[in-house]
N, C-alpha and C positions, 0 to 999 in steps of 0.2 A: 261807566262806573262796570266792573266785572260783578257778575251773581255768583253766588254759593256753587250754582250747578256746573260754571266753569273750572273748577277745581276738578286735577285729575285723577281718574279709577284710585291711583296708588294713594293720591292724600285724602282719598274717601274711606278707602284699606287702615291708614294710618290711623286717624279721626276713630272711627268704628272702634280699634284694638285698644287706645286710651280708654274710652268706657271701664274695660274690667282689668286695667293695669294703671295702677294709681300713679306709680313712680317710674318713669319713661327714659329711655336714652336713644334716640336718635339721633346713628351715626350715618347722614345724608350728606354725598358730596355738594359742593355748591351748584345752586341751577335747580335743584328738585323743589324749592317753594317751602323751606321748611319752615318761616318765618307764618306765610297765610295760614300752613298747616298749623302752627301751634296759635295762632291767632283763633283759629275756627275752636279749637279743643278749649281756650281760656273763653269764649265765649259761649260756647254751649253747654262745658261739664264743671266750668270749674266755680265754687262759690266764695266770695271773699275777696278780698285783693289779692295781688299777685304782683310777687318782685322778677323786673328782669335785670340779671346782672349781662352786659354785652361787655365788647370791644367799643371805647370812647367816640368815635365816630359813628359806630353802629348802633351806639344808644343814641346818639342826638338825631340820626337822619332816617334810619332804615324801618325802626317799626313803628313808630306813628304813621308813616308815610306809605305801610302799608294797609294800615287800619285806612285810611284814605280812600284805599282803591276798590276795597271790596263793600258793595252793598249788605252785606249780612254783617258787618263787623264797627258800622256808623253809632252804633251806641256804646261803643266804648269809649270810656274817657282815660286818659293818658296826663302822666304826669310824671317831669323829668327831673332826677333828681341828682343834676349836674352842672360846677358852675362854680362861684364863689360859695365859703360856709353859707351866707345870707339865700343866696339862690338855693342851695341846697335844703335848707330848712324850710323855706319856701314850698319848694316840689312837694318836701315828704309830709307835708300840713295839710298839703292839698285834698280836696277828696276826688278821688276816680279810682277806677277798677284795673287799672295797669299801672306800677311807678318804674322808671327805668334808670336803674345806677350805671355807670359805667366802674370799670373791674380796679380801679385806682380808688376809688372811694367806698368800697368793701368795707374795710376794717376800721372806716371812721364813722359809718352807718352801724355798723355792731357793736359800737365803742357807747356808739351817746346812749343806747336802748338797751337796760336790761333784757328787755323780751319786744323781739320784734313783732309788729302790727300785722306783718302781711300771712297768709293765710297758704298762698302758694308758691310755688321758686318757679322761674326758668332760666337756664343759665345759658345764654348763645357763646359756641364755643367755648365749651366745656374744657379742652384741651388745656385752656391757660389755668385750670387748677388740677393740671398734674402733678406738678411739684406739691408735696404736704407740708414741706417745708416754708411754706410763701405764707405772710401775716393775713393774708387775702383767706387763704384757705381755713386757716389755724380759727381767725376771729369768725368764717362763718359754720363753720365746723361747731363750734358752738349753741348755736340755733337751729339746726339741719329735723331736730325732734319736731321742732314746733311749727315746721310746713306737712300739712294736709297732702299735698300735690307736689311732687319735685318732675320736671321732666329739663334733662339736660342735651343739647344740639351740637353737632360737631361735625363736619367733613373728614374730621386727621384726628382721631381718637386716639391715635397711637404712633405719634411723629418721632419719637426715637422708643418705639420696646412698647412690646406688650406690658412692660412693669408700669407705663402710664395710666393703665385703665385702674390700678389699686381704688387711687384717689377720686376719680371723678366715676367708680360704681359704687362705689361708699358713701357718695353725695344721696345715689337713688335708695339702697337699703341698707344705710350703716354698717356696712360689714358683714352682712347675713351671707354674702357670697364669695368675696373673697378675702376672708381674715378682718378682725378687726381693729390690725393695729400694721404697720406696713414690716415690722420685723418678719411678724407671723408669714407675711403672705408671702416675703422672700423665702422664709424657711422652709418654705411648701412646692412654690414653685419655680424657684431659678437655684443661680447658683454661682459665686463670686467670677468676674470674667477677670479683670484688671487687677490687681492687688500689689502692695509694696510686703515685699518678703519676709522687710525685718521686724514693721508696726502692727503687719497685717491689717491695716487701711485697706477697704476694699474702694477703691475709685471706679468699677462700672459692676455692673450682672447682665447676666444673661440666662434663658432660660433651659430650666431643665426639658430634659426631651422629653416630647410629648407633650408639652407645660400649655405648647398653644393653642392647643385643640380643648383638654380641659378645660381652660378656661373659659374657651369660647360658649361652650356646652354648658358650662355654669353662667352664666348671663344670660344667654340666649331667649330665656324669657321675658324678659324685663328689656332688651337694647336689642336695636330691627336695626339695620341698612340695608340700602339700595346700590346701585351699579345706575349712574347717569345714562349712561348709552345701553341700559336696557330697556328704560322709559320715554326717552327722549331724543326726537330725530336731532341730533344738531352738524354742523358741517362737518367736513373736514377737518382736520388739525393737525400742522405740518411740525415737526422740532427741526430746526437745523441749524448746526455746530460750525458755527464759522471760526474756523483753524487761523490764528493769527499767527506771523513770525516776527518778532523782534530782532535789534538788531544784531551782530558778535558782540559789540560792546557793553547794550543792555545784556543781553544772556548774559555775559560774564560777573556783569553787577550783581544778577540775580542768584546765579550759583556762588558768589563771596558772598552776598546778605545772609543764604542759607546756609553756608558754611559756616559762618563766624555764630550763629545764634545758637547752633548744635553745639558749636564747640562752647559756647558757656555753660551751657548745663551738663557736659558732658561726666562730671565728675557722678553723676547721682543720671539715677535709670528716670526715662525720660518719661511723662506722663499725659494724660487725656488733655487735664489740664490745664500744663505748660506747651505742652506740643499744642492747642487751640492758639493760647498766644503768639507763638510764630509761626506757626500755619496765617493766623491773620496778617501779620506783618508782611508776608509773600503774598498775598490776595492783595493787599494793597499795591504792591509792586506792582502786580499783571495787572492791574486797573490804571497805572499808569502815573502812579502820585504816592508820596509817604511824610508822613509824618516825624521832623526833627525831634531832638532832645526838647525845644523850646515848644513843641507843638504848631508849627509852620508848615504848610504845606512847601515840600520839593517836589517840582515835577520831574519825572524821570523818563517818561517819553509819551509820545500820542497815537499809540500801534489800534488803539480800542474806541480813540477817536473818529480816527481816518476811519477805521472798518463801516462804523457807525457813520460817518456821513457815505459813504458810498452805498449803503444800502437805503438812504433816505433818497440818494440821487436814484436808484434803481427801481423807485416804488413811489404811487405817488399817494399811497394808501396813508390816513393817520396812523401813529405809530406811538406807543405804549409804551416807554425805557424807563425798566426800573436799576433802581443805583441804590448801594447800598452806603458809604463812605459820604460823609459829606464834604471830602475835596472831590468825591466825582460829580454831587452838583453843579459845585463851583463853576467844576472847567467846562460841564455840559450845557450850562446857562453861560457860556463865554463864547462856547463852543456855535452855539445855536440859539442866538439871540430872541429866536423866535419861541423859544419852549417854552411852555408853561406849567408850573409845578400845580399838581392837583391841590385841590378843595373841596367845598360844596359847592361853594358857590359856580364851581366849572364846568361841574362834572356834563352839565346837558350840553352846552357851547362844544364837549367832545363828543356827544354823542352824536351830534348833529352834523359833525365834519368840521367845524370854526376851527379846530383845534390842529393842528398839522404833526408836532409832537408835545404828549402827554408825560412830565416827571414825577414818580410815585417811588414812594420807597415802599418795601415789601409788606412790611409790617403797619404802615398807616393806610397802603390804597390797598392791601391783599385781603380786608375782610370785610364783608358784608354789602361792596359797593356792585352796582352794575353798571360796567363800564363796556356794556355791548356797542359796538361803532360798525355799522352797515351802509357807510357811506365810500367809500374804496371798493375797491374789484376784491380785496381780502384784508382782516383783520391785522394788523401785524403788534406785535411786542418783540423787545427786545432787552434784553439781562444784560445790561454795560456789569453792573458787579453779581458775581456768581454767591448764591447763598448758603449755608452750610444748611439753613433747618430745609429740611424738604416739606414742614407743617408752610413753613411762609410761601414755599414755591408752590405747592398746590393751589395755596388758596389765592396767590396772587393770581397765579394764571388763570384759574374758574373765575376771577374777575369779567373775563369777554367771555370766555369760552364756557356756555353755558346759555340755557335757557332764554333763547327771545335771539342770541347772535343766527345770522341768514347767510353769511360771507363766510367763505373756506379762514381757519385762522392759519397764522404762522408764524412760530415760536424762536427768534434766532438765539444763539445764545455766542457769547463773545469769549472764546477759550485762547489764551498762547499756548501754545505747544510746547510739551515738556515742561510742563509747570504744577503749580498746585491745583490750578483749575480744572485740571483733567483729574483730580481727585474729585471734585468736588462734585463734578457730571456724571462720577461714578456712584456719588452718592444721591444722587438725585434722580438718578436711573434705578438706584433701588440693588447695585449689586454690591456694595459695599457699606460697613456702616459707616457713622460719624466719624467712631473711635478710627477705625482701619483707616481712612481717609487723613486725619490728623497724622496716624503717625506712617503713613506710609507717603506722606507728603516731604516728610524727613530724612525717611527711612536709610537713603543713598548714603545719606553722611555720618550715619550713627556706625560705630564701629564698637 
């Protein structure tokens, strides 16, 4: 069992800062131990009951297992408000210090009680509250003043830009630093980026010049970030981009699909939402299959499956494969019968090297889990389907490349040449925005 003295120096500093900052934002990358840090703050500084909101898998497995690891946290009692309505009510009515609830049940919890019984609030992965129009944000907002202490945690506070900070920082200071409404925030710090010239409807916003520095200065007294490389001794991490060529016949099909989709909407100016839908179809195509009008899977090519097969033959290391589309999962399981789909029961087997290929969706396997594997010569990750979300991408990669990983990490990206895949890579590398990539993926055919 770990002792409090084994907390890192930077964790001790954060714990001390929390003594004078009741409402605290910790923007720490995965692997820096923000769970143990926050639990220590709860154990030593919080009075009364604490509500922790987290993604479902994190709420189910991460927080209570972390409590059991540390000697100084053993007195904390944890209850889970998860499961069926009966199970949730039982968890809510239990006597505990910490109450864990998944994101999907936040609105339910806020609706069943006119006043929450919790003194403190912790939100794990606060970027899930970046959109103030969601039911969970609106439901929670009504109760924010009732919490004496509020802490938000995330490694990706601005996955889609600085505008994502408004609602998250507002949870801490109730609008004191970045304005009380989103409209005021946009008027002060942002300007329209893409707009319908006829209706004046704004599709996206961008920062005014120098606004990012002003925002950072305004929140710097309550929000703190650290870089993992400054505090942890991590092995090397290499990103490899496997350029994949498809047959001339499939290339013609891809170009035809793109051209036909653009023709359908050519009468109107293409917007980000419509571009996203179209580009998503192109991503399905590059992965090797598409859904037809009846919702059935139609395989187009096997180029990515064949490249993954080569990667597996070239290395004996256990391999974590991220997929996005259901048809990709199905095709992977057929091609690699030994592959196992990630769940809570097989994480330890994976870490011990008993699973050759582990399949995971970045949204279910990308947050809060420790998937370090030090069995092979390297720890190997393959992105079979490429994600638009840089947040999901960063979080998913950090499941392996984090504290406790000893062997070098290799991250393979399966990229079909001259396709939408290359635009997604540019987003993930931070070279262009999601919106630019979506429009660029179709630009060649728009006249």
